[in-house]
N, C-alpha and C positions, 0 to 999 in steps of 0.2 A: 767305515766312515772316519774321515780325518777330523780331529778336533784339536784346536789350540785354545787353551783356557788361561787367560791372564788373571793375576791377582796381585794385591799388595798396594794398589793405588790409594790415594786419600788426600786429605788436606793437611798441609804441613807448613810451618813457618819458614821464612827465609833462613838459610843456614842449616836447616834440618836435613834429615836423611830418610830415605825409603828404600825398601828392597822389593823389586817387582819379580814375580815368578811367572813362568809360562810352562804349563804342563801339556805335553803333546801325546796324542794317541792316534793310532791308525796309520802311522808312517814308520819307516825304518829310521828312527831318529838319528842314529849315529852317522847316517849317510847324508844328512842335510846340513847345509849352512843355515845357521839360525841368526836372526836379526831382531833388533828392536827399532821401531820407527815411532815417530810422534807427529801429531797434527794438532796445531793450535787453530782456533777459530779464524777463518779468513786466510789461512796459510795452506800451502801444499804439504802433503805428507813428506817427511824427511827422515833419512836414515840417521839413527843415533849411534848405534853400535852393532857390530856383527862378529860372529865367531865361526870359523870354518870347522870342518870335520877334524882337522888336525890341531885345532886349538888356536890358530892365528886370529888375532883380533884387529878390528878397525873401529875407529871412533871419529865422530864429527868433531871438528876443531872446537866447537863451542862447548863440548863436554869433556874434552881430554883432561885427565887429572882429577876429575870429579866422579865420573861414571866408570863402572867396571862390569863387564859382561863375563859370564862364566856358564859352563854347561856341565850337566851331570848325565852322561849317556845311559848308565844303568837305570836311572830314574826318568829318563826322557824329559828332562826339564832344562830350561835355560833361565838364568837369573840376571837381573840388572841391579847392581848396587848403585844407588844415587846418593851422593853426598854433596854438601855445600849447595843445597838447592837455592835457585834464584827464581824470582817471579816469572822470568822469561822461560823457565822450564815448564810452566803450566801448559798442559796439552793432554790429549788422549794418547796413550802409549799402546802401540800394537806389536804383537809378536808375529814374526814371519818365519816360515820354513821354506827354504829353497833347495830343490833337488839339484844334483850335479848336472842333470840333463836340461835344466832350465835354459831357454823358455820352451824347448820342445815339450817338456813336461811342466805342468803348472806348479806354481807355488801356492802356499796356503797362508791364511791370515786368521788371527784371533779376533775377538769381538772388541778388544780394547779395554783399557782401564784408565780412569781419569786420575791425573795428578794435578793438584792445585796448590800453588805456592803463594801464600798470602799471610800477612800479619793481621 
């Protein structure tokens, strides 16, 4: 059974930092592209950052320079370091695991972790 479990969300003041983690099980983690998405109320889910099996990273323009994605293959975890948080970063953040054969093979999602940026 595949599981992606996010943690690290919470309430933080503008300018603060958080570190989100996603622990994966049931997949050959090192073979998957891992991503973080977010969805704010009334908005579509959007890609925040992704990291390939080779370690190449991609970021949404809105988070470049503030967010850093990293992966630890032996621990089957992917992390998202979030700095200089803004109120517009408020959203539910989801972890995604995408196999190289996607979409022939399905991808997987975590249950999400809430990030709220407010003073």
